[in-house]
DOKOLZA-847718 format. One record per residue (C-alpha): residue in one letter; x, y, z. Coordinates in steps of 0.25 Angstrom, whole numbers, plus 5000, padded with zeros to 4 digits. Last residue first. Layout:
<recs>
{"A",{X,Y,Z}}
...
</recs>
This chain:
<recs>
{"V",{5135,5072,4751}}
{"D",{5140,5079,4763}}
{"K",{5130,5086,4771}}
{"F",{5125,5102,4771}}
{"Q",{5115,5105,4782}}
{"V",{5101,5109,4786}}
{"D",{5097,5106,4800}}
{"A",{5092,5120,4803}}
{"I",{5083,5118,4790}}
{"N",{5074,5128,4796}}
{"G",{5060,5123,4789}}
{"R",{5056,5125,4775}}
{"L",{5067,5115,4769}}
{"G",{5060,5103,4777}}
{"A",{5048,5108,4784}}
{"A",{5043,5095,4789}}
{"T",{5057,5095,4796}}
{"L",{5072,5088,4792}}
{"N",{5071,5094,4778}}
{"F",{5084,5102,4777}}
{"G",{5094,5093,4784}}
{"D",{5103,5091,4774}}
{"V",{5110,5097,4761}}
{"R",{5122,5089,4753}}
{"K",{5111,5082,4747}}
{"N",{5106,5096,4738}}
{"Y",{5091,5098,4740}}
{"V",{5078,5098,4732}}
{"T",{5065,5097,4742}}
{"V",{5053,5092,4735}}
{"N",{5040,5096,4738}}
{"Q",{5028,5085,4736}}
{"T",{5016,5092,4732}}
{"Q",{5002,5087,4737}}
{"V",{4993,5087,4725}}
{"L",{4980,5094,4719}}
{"A",{4971,5100,4730}}
{"I",{4960,5108,4723}}
{"S",{4955,5121,4729}}
{"P",{4942,5126,4732}}
{"I",{4939,5111,4728}}
{"E",{4924,5108,4734}}
{"K",{4927,5093,4735}}
{"V",{4941,5093,4741}}
{"V",{4938,5105,4750}}
{"I",{4926,5097,4756}}
{"A",{4933,5084,4758}}
{"Q",{4946,5091,4762}}
{"F",{4939,5098,4775}}
{"Q",{4932,5086,4778}}
{"K",{4947,5079,4780}}
{"F",{4952,5090,4787}}
{"L",{4942,5089,4798}}
{"D",{4944,5073,4799}}
{"A",{4957,5076,4801}}
{"R",{4955,5084,4813}}
{"R",{4945,5074,4818}}
{"A",{4956,5064,4819}}
{"A",{4967,5073,4824}}
{"D",{4959,5079,4835}}
{"T",{4964,5092,4837}}
{"E",{4955,5099,4829}}
{"I",{4958,5115,4828}}
{"A",{4960,5116,4814}}
{"A",{4952,5105,4809}}
{"A",{4940,5112,4815}}
{"E",{4944,5125,4807}}
{"L",{4947,5117,4794}}
{"L",{4933,5110,4794}}
{"R",{4924,5123,4798}}
{"D",{4932,5131,4787}}
{"V",{4929,5119,4777}}
{"E",{4915,5119,4781}}
{"P",{4913,5134,4780}}
{"N",{4919,5133,4766}}
{"Q",{4926,5146,4759}}
{"Y",{4937,5145,4748}}
{"K",{4943,5158,4746}}
{"N",{4952,5149,4737}}
{"A",{4965,5155,4740}}
{"N",{4963,5153,4754}}
{"S",{4977,5154,4760}}
{"W",{4991,5154,4754}}
{"P",{4992,5170,4755}}
{"V",{4985,5177,4765}}
{"K",{4981,5191,4762}}
{"T",{4969,5187,4753}}
{"N",{4964,5179,4766}}
{"F",{4956,5167,4764}}
{"S",{4960,5158,4776}}
{"K",{4946,5160,4784}}
{"S",{4940,5152,4772}}
{"W",{4949,5139,4776}}
{"Y",{4952,5132,4763}}
{"I",{4966,5135,4760}}
{"R",{4971,5141,4774}}
{"Q",{4966,5127,4779}}
{"L",{4977,5120,4771}}
{"G",{4991,5123,4779}}
{"V",{4987,5126,4792}}
{"T",{4976,5117,4795}}
{"P",{4979,5107,4788}}
{"D",{4991,5104,4794}}
{"F",{5007,5105,4793}}
{"M",{5006,5112,4780}}
{"T",{4995,5108,4771}}
{"S",{5002,5118,4761}}
{"V",{4994,5121,4748}}
{"G",{5000,5124,4735}}
{"S",{4995,5132,4726}}
{"V",{4988,5131,4712}}
{"T",{4979,5143,4710}}
{"F",{4965,5147,4705}}
{"D",{4958,5158,4701}}
{"F",{4968,5170,4704}}
{"E",{4967,5185,4707}}
{"R",{4965,5182,4723}}
{"D",{4972,5196,4725}}
{"T",{4979,5191,4738}}
{"Y",{4979,5175,4738}}
{"V",{4980,5172,4724}}
{"S",{4986,5183,4715}}
{"R",{4994,5189,4727}}
{"V",{5000,5176,4731}}
{"Y",{5005,5173,4717}}
{"S",{5010,5186,4715}}
{"G",{5018,5186,4728}}
{"P",{5023,5171,4725}}
{"D",{5026,5174,4710}}
{"Q",{5016,5171,4700}}
{"E",{5012,5160,4690}}
{"R",{4998,5161,4684}}
{"V",{4993,5150,4676}}
{"I",{4981,5154,4667}}
{"V",{4970,5142,4666}}
{"N",{4961,5141,4654}}
{"I",{4949,5131,4659}}
{"G",{4944,5122,4648}}
{"V",{4944,5108,4654}}
{"R",{4958,5105,4647}}
{"A",{4964,5119,4651}}
{"L",{4961,5115,4666}}
{"A",{4971,5105,4665}}
{"S",{4982,5114,4658}}
{"R",{4981,5125,4668}}
{"V",{4980,5116,4680}}
{"Y",{4993,5110,4675}}
{"H",{4999,5124,4674}}
{"A",{4995,5127,4688}}
{"T",{5001,5114,4693}}
{"R",{5013,5118,4687}}
{"K",{5014,5131,4694}}
{"F",{5010,5124,4708}}
{"G",{5022,5114,4705}}
{"E",{5032,5125,4702}}
{"G",{5031,5129,4717}}
{"F",{5028,5142,4725}}
{"P",{5021,5150,4713}}
{"N",{5007,5147,4717}}
{"A",{5001,5145,4702}}
{"H",{4990,5155,4699}}
{"I",{4978,5149,4691}}
{"T",{4971,5158,4681}}
{"L",{4957,5153,4675}}
{"E",{4950,5154,4662}}
{"F",{4936,5149,4658}}
{"R",{4930,5139,4649}}
{"H",{4941,5140,4639}}
{"A",{4936,5141,4624}}
{"S",{4938,5129,4615}}
{"G",{4924,5129,4612}}
{"K",{4916,5134,4624}}
{"R",{4919,5126,4635}}
{"P",{4908,5126,4647}}
{"Y",{4911,5134,4660}}
{"G",{4897,5134,4667}}
{"A",{4901,5125,4678}}
{"A",{4894,5113,4671}}
{"D",{4905,5115,4659}}
{"L",{4917,5116,4669}}
{"L",{4911,5103,4677}}
{"R",{4910,5095,4664}}
{"N",{4924,5100,4660}}
{"A",{4930,5094,4673}}
{"K",{4923,5082,4672}}
{"E",{4929,5079,4658}}
{"V",{4943,5083,4664}}
{"D",{4942,5073,4675}}
{"Y",{4954,5073,4687}}
{"P",{4946,5069,4699}}
{"Y",{4937,5079,4706}}
{"P",{4933,5073,4719}}
{"D",{4947,5067,4721}}
{"A",{4947,5055,4730}}
{"V",{4949,5059,4746}}
{"D",{4960,5056,4754}}
{"L",{4958,5068,4764}}
{"H",{4971,5071,4771}}
{"F",{4970,5075,4786}}
{"R",{4977,5062,4792}}
{"P",{4986,5061,4780}}
{"F",{4991,5074,4783}}
{"S",{5005,5076,4777}}
{"S",{5004,5066,4766}}
{"K",{4989,5068,4763}}
{"S",{4990,5084,4762}}
{"V",{4977,5090,4764}}
{"P",{4970,5096,4752}}
{"A",{4964,5084,4748}}
{"V",{4964,5079,4733}}
{"T",{4980,5075,4732}}
{"P",{4988,5071,4722}}
{"V",{5003,5069,4727}}
{"A",{5015,5079,4721}}
{"Y",{5029,5077,4716}}
{"G",{5024,5070,4704}}
{"Y",{5030,5080,4695}}
{"F",{5023,5091,4703}}
{"A",{5015,5099,4692}}
{"I",{5014,5088,4681}}
{"N",{5014,5075,4689}}
{"R",{5006,5079,4701}}
{"I",{4997,5089,4693}}
{"Q",{4994,5077,4684}}
{"E",{4991,5069,4696}}
{"R",{4981,5080,4701}}
{"S",{4974,5080,4689}}
{"I",{4966,5092,4686}}
{"A",{4953,5095,4679}}
{"H",{4943,5089,4688}}
{"A",{4948,5098,4699}}
{"I",{4947,5109,4689}}
{"A",{4932,5105,4687}}
{"Q",{4929,5104,4701}}
{"R",{4933,5119,4703}}
{"V",{4925,5123,4692}}
{"E",{4913,5114,4697}}
{"P",{4913,5121,4711}}
{"K",{4910,5133,4704}}
{"Q",{4917,5145,4713}}
{"F",{4929,5142,4705}}
{"V",{4923,5150,4692}}
{"P",{4918,5162,4702}}
{"R",{4932,5164,4706}}
{"E",{4933,5167,4721}}
{"L",{4935,5153,4724}}
{"N",{4950,5154,4718}}
{"F",{4953,5141,4716}}
{"E",{4965,5133,4721}}
{"L",{4972,5122,4715}}
{"M",{4980,5115,4726}}
{"T",{4994,5109,4727}}
{"I",{4995,5104,4741}}
{"T",{5007,5106,4750}}
{"A",{5013,5097,4762}}
{"N",{5020,5108,4769}}
{"D",{5023,5102,4783}}
{"E",{5029,5090,4777}}
{"Y",{5038,5096,4767}}
{"G",{5051,5092,4772}}
{"V",{5054,5079,4764}}
{"T",{5053,5078,4750}}
{"S",{5066,5077,4747}}
{"T",{5077,5080,4734}}
{"A",{5091,5077,4731}}
{"L",{5103,5083,4724}}
{"H",{5118,5081,4725}}
{"P",{5116,5070,4715}}
{"Y",{5110,5078,4703}}
{"A",{5105,5068,4694}}
{"G",{5095,5064,4703}}
{"L",{5089,5078,4703}}
{"K",{5082,5073,4690}}
{"P",{5069,5067,4698}}
{"V",{5067,5081,4704}}
{"E",{5068,5089,4690}}
{"S",{5053,5087,4687}}
{"L",{5051,5093,4700}}
{"P",{5057,5107,4695}}
{"I",{5065,5112,4707}}
{"P",{5062,5118,4721}}
{"S",{5052,5106,4725}}
{"S",{5047,5112,4738}}
{"E",{5062,5115,4744}}
{"G",{5076,5118,4738}}
{"L",{5089,5114,4743}}
{"D",{5104,5115,4740}}
{"I",{5103,5125,4728}}
{"S",{5118,5128,4721}}
{"K",{5120,5113,4718}}
{"N",{5120,5114,4703}}
{"Q",{5108,5104,4703}}
{"F",{5100,5111,4714}}
{"G",{5102,5125,4708}}
{"N",{5099,5121,4693}}
{"L",{5085,5116,4699}}
{"R",{5083,5129,4707}}
{"A",{5086,5136,4693}}
{"A",{5077,5128,4685}}
{"I",{5065,5132,4696}}
{"D",{5068,5147,4694}}
{"P",{5063,5154,4706}}
{"I",{5076,5153,4713}}
{"I",{5077,5160,4726}}
{"R",{5090,5154,4734}}
{"F",{5089,5152,4748}}
{"V",{5103,5152,4756}}
{"L",{5106,5145,4769}}
{"Q",{5119,5148,4775}}
{"Q",{5128,5142,4785}}
{"V",{5123,5128,4784}}
{"K",{5124,5119,4797}}
{"P",{5111,5125,4803}}
{"K",{5113,5122,4814}}
{"G",{5124,5121,4823}}
{"P",{5117,5124,4836}}
{"Q",{5102,5124,4836}}
{"W",{5097,5138,4841}}
{"Y",{5103,5145,4828}}
{"D",{5114,5155,4833}}
{"P",{5123,5154,4821}}
{"N",{5110,5155,4811}}
{"R",{5116,5151,4797}}
{"E",{5113,5161,4787}}
{"Y",{5100,5163,4777}}
{"I",{5102,5169,4762}}
{"I",{5090,5171,4755}}
{"H",{5091,5172,4739}}
{"S",{5089,5178,4726}}
{"G",{5075,5185,4724}}
{"R",{5077,5193,4735}}
{"E",{5091,5192,4742}}
{"W",{5087,5188,4756}}
{"Q",{5099,5188,4765}}
{"K",{5104,5184,4779}}
{"F",{5093,5177,4786}}
{"R",{5097,5169,4798}}
{"F",{5097,5153,4798}}
{"P",{5094,5143,4808}}
{"G",{5082,5148,4813}}
{"T",{5079,5160,4824}}
{"G",{5074,5170,4815}}
{"I",{5076,5183,4809}}
{"P",{5071,5184,4794}}
{"A",{5075,5195,4783}}
{"A",{5064,5195,4774}}
{"N",{5052,5193,4785}}
{"L",{5062,5200,4793}}
{"P",{5057,5214,4786}}
{"N",{5044,5212,4794}}
{"Q",{5033,5215,4785}}
{"V",{5025,5202,4789}}
{"A",{5027,5206,4803}}
{"T",{5023,5220,4803}}
{"E",{5011,5218,4814}}
{"A",{5017,5208,4822}}
{"D",{5030,5215,4824}}
{"Y",{5044,5207,4822}}
{"R",{5058,5208,4826}}
{"H",{5057,5204,4840}}
{"S",{5046,5194,4838}}
{"P",{5057,5185,4831}}
{"L",{5049,5176,4821}}
{"I",{5045,5161,4823}}
{"P",{5041,5155,4810}}
{"T",{5027,5148,4810}}
{"E",{5025,5140,4798}}
{"G",{5040,5140,4792}}
{"A",{5046,5139,4806}}
{"S",{5036,5129,4811}}
{"L",{5026,5131,4821}}
{"A",{5013,5126,4813}}
{"L",{5014,5111,4817}}
{"L",{5012,5113,4832}}
{"L",{4999,5121,4827}}
{"Y",{4992,5109,4819}}
{"P",{4982,5106,4830}}
{"A",{4977,5120,4833}}
{"P",{4968,5119,4845}}
{"K",{4959,5132,4847}}
{"S",{4961,5146,4855}}
{"L",{4976,5142,4855}}
{"K",{4987,5147,4865}}
{"L",{5002,5146,4860}}
{"R",{5013,5147,4871}}
{"L",{5027,5150,4868}}
{"T",{5038,5147,4880}}
{"R",{5053,5151,4879}}
{"A",{5052,5166,4882}}
{"D",{5040,5165,4890}}
{"V",{5026,5161,4888}}
{"A",{5027,5168,4876}}
{"E",{5012,5169,4868}}
{"A",{5005,5165,4857}}
{"A",{4990,5166,4858}}
{"A",{4978,5162,4853}}
{"L",{4982,5153,4841}}
{"N",{4969,5146,4836}}
{"A",{4971,5151,4821}}
{"F",{4987,5150,4822}}
{"T",{4988,5140,4810}}
{"A",{4976,5145,4802}}
{"T",{4976,5160,4804}}
{"G",{4993,5158,4802}}
{"R",{4993,5151,4789}}
{"P",{4997,5163,4781}}
{"H",{5005,5168,4793}}
{"Y",{5002,5183,4798}}
{"R",{4995,5182,4810}}
{"K",{4996,5169,4815}}
{"S",{5010,5169,4811}}
{"L",{5012,5181,4818}}
{"L",{5007,5175,4832}}
{"I",{5016,5163,4830}}
{"S",{5028,5173,4829}}
{"F",{5025,5181,4841}}
{"A",{5023,5169,4850}}
{"A",{5036,5163,4844}}
{"D",{5044,5177,4847}}
{"A",{5038,5178,4861}}
{"A",{5044,5164,4863}}
{"V",{5059,5169,4863}}
{"F",{5070,5169,4853}}
{"P",{5081,5176,4858}}
{"K",{5087,5189,4850}}
{"G",{5100,5186,4842}}
{"D",{5094,5193,4828}}
{"H",{5093,5178,4823}}
{"W",{5083,5174,4834}}
{"K",{5089,5167,4846}}
{"V",{5085,5153,4851}}
{"G",{5090,5150,4864}}
{"E",{5078,5143,4870}}
{"R",{5068,5136,4861}}
{"L",{5054,5138,4864}}
{"K",{5044,5130,4872}}
{"F",{5031,5129,4867}}
{"L",{5017,5129,4873}}
{"Y",{5005,5127,4863}}
{"E",{4991,5129,4870}}
{"L",{4977,5127,4864}}
{"G",{4979,5111,4860}}
{"D",{4969,5107,4872}}
{"P",{4980,5098,4877}}
{"S",{4990,5108,4877}}
{"V",{5001,5108,4867}}
{"T",{5017,5108,4870}}
{"W",{5029,5112,4865}}
{"S",{5043,5110,4864}}
{"T",{5057,5116,4859}}
{"A",{5050,5128,4851}}
{"L",{5059,5135,4842}}
{"Q",{5061,5121,4833}}
{"P",{5055,5110,4840}}
{"R",{5048,5098,4832}}
{"P",{5034,5096,4828}}
{"T",{5030,5083,4821}}
{"L",{5026,5086,4806}}
{"D",{5030,5071,4802}}
{"H",{5041,5078,4794}}
{"S",{5047,5084,4808}}
{"Y",{5042,5098,4811}}
{"E",{5048,5112,4817}}
{"L",{5043,5120,4828}}
{"L",{5043,5134,4835}}
{"G",{5047,5139,4820}}
{"E",{5060,5146,4815}}
{"L",{5063,5157,4807}}
{"V",{5076,5158,4799}}
{"K",{5076,5146,4791}}
{"S",{5061,5144,4792}}
{"S",{5058,5157,4784}}
{"V",{5066,5153,4771}}
{"T",{5058,5140,4769}}
{"V",{5044,5147,4773}}
{"S",{5046,5159,4765}}
{"T",{5048,5149,4753}}
{"G",{5036,5143,4755}}
{"A",{5027,5157,4756}}
{"T",{5021,5155,4770}}
{"N",{5021,5170,4773}}
{"S",{5018,5177,4786}}
{"F",{5027,5170,4795}}
{"S",{5037,5164,4785}}
{"V",{5048,5173,4785}}
{"L",{5056,5176,4774}}
{"V",{5047,5183,4765}}
{"P",{5042,5182,4750}}
{"P",{5049,5169,4749}}
{"E",{5056,5168,4734}}
{"P",{5049,5156,4726}}
{"N",{5057,5148,4726}}
{"L",{5069,5145,4735}}
{"V",{5082,5137,4733}}
{"A",{5091,5133,4745}}
{"T",{5106,5135,4747}}
{"L",{5113,5130,4759}}
{"T",{5127,5138,4761}}
{"G",{5138,5130,4771}}
{"D",{5149,5137,4765}}
{"A",{5155,5126,4757}}
{"T",{5142,5122,4751}}
{"S",{5137,5136,4746}}
{"T",{5151,5137,4740}}
{"Q",{5149,5123,4732}}
{"A",{5134,5129,4728}}
{"M",{5139,5142,4723}}
{"A",{5150,5134,4714}}
{"S",{5139,5126,4708}}
{"S",{5130,5139,4705}}
{"A",{5141,5145,4699}}
{"E",{5145,5133,4690}}
{"L",{5130,5132,4686}}
{"L",{5131,5147,4682}}
{"A",{5143,5143,4672}}
{"W",{5136,5130,4667}}
{"A",{5125,5139,4662}}
{"P",{5132,5147,4655}}
{"V",{5132,5163,4657}}
{"G",{5130,5172,4645}}
{"A",{5116,5177,4649}}
{"L",{5114,5172,4664}}
{"V",{5109,5158,4666}}
{"T",{5096,5157,4675}}
{"A",{5093,5143,4672}}
{"A",{5108,5139,4676}}
{"S",{5103,5143,4688}}
{"S",{5103,5150,4702}}
{"S",{5119,5153,4703}}
{"R",{5118,5167,4697}}
{"L",{5106,5170,4703}}
{"F",{5112,5168,4716}}
{"A",{5125,5175,4714}}
{"R",{5117,5187,4708}}
{"R",{5109,5188,4721}}
{"N",{5121,5187,4730}}
{"P",{5125,5176,4739}}
{"R",{5134,5180,4752}}
{"T",{5148,5178,4750}}
{"M",{5151,5166,4759}}
</recs>
């Protein structure tokens, strides 16, 4: 196949990017022809937005980085839809009765894409690297005392305290295993391989043309013979949501995760018999949309102001307006669908009540003066989802009714991270907080005072500090009794639901859009974020 180039990719992106003097039908025909060529030569085309900052996810948890990383780099384990661990690079494992030692037997005959053999030293090195650099590493591996290669095929992890969630933290996207012979721990974040990865996975890196596409090719030496069954995997980077919709319709795009088209258009896909949707494959990534306050701002240090904002917002309106019904309102921050045993089922202490919101703002010392605003705030919208942007605009409208002027800031991912986490030049933000595969790993970082770090994105943006919350989270992190652990999480939620350093709004329901000719992409809890070694084309 002739290697796709930037001009060809951009030319086929969408009729929404029509060139001067070129009719839309000509672009559609070009996209259709490209799709037919891809089908004939075994090219699977997926869409990405936004462009990943890196292609390896050990130090960056941007959603698109996780998606592309896991095709090349693998983990010790993968997980079924109910989060039961299954072998990947590890074939078996045992845990000591006291929960302080894990022993993994590793797969034989696995080679890195550069031909070197995969050994236990690679796994030990990678886990220690994730502990050091991963945004969740300080929480996930807080109790990890040692990671060592017993021999070439045996890995031992020693813990200082139990970590009841640890077996769920070893997926390709969460803890990728890197080639230790190609990395140095001190310079790992700057390693050029982060933009041209070498792994053990079913696909090998071929090309990254920034702003256009990423090309992976089938790994002929993959340890699962005969897999994958597609010859090439192409990720097209398409920021424009209308262009993505057009790509699905004209068959130039096969796959897209995390609601890649306008949710308002999903019910209309029935008009295209080659398209289908799925909400399966997100079980390890339950995401709560939250309003997070910068508690360093004097206005938000007044509980009455946060309470007033909570009263001014309707979760049901957010569900319908921002997510077109593809969300479930929630008061507590732990996902009910993924973790029913941990979720606190509680009534909203600050239900939708505009009059009460006005009274609280008056009492807080911000009375209305005629038609003037009480005060002005800037809200930053997480760029990794159109629903977050729509929620931010809804909040602006809702708070205008109680006299607060809100300016919405929409930024690219890098600028957003700098504004919110590094420079802290924000008042509040609409963001997505994933419970991941366990609240200790996914949620603790949002509320734990020790996770506040201006160098680490997706951490404690609120700068929330509560010693009792810290105690409860730290106790839950090491509690091996399931009932006691659930009670600790519920006590923690009761506090933050009342204090609202952030407001849990809705749990989003992610939608995968796909061409019906594609099969085998959502067989695990990670769905399209897994290695998709089983992906294939089928006759339809």
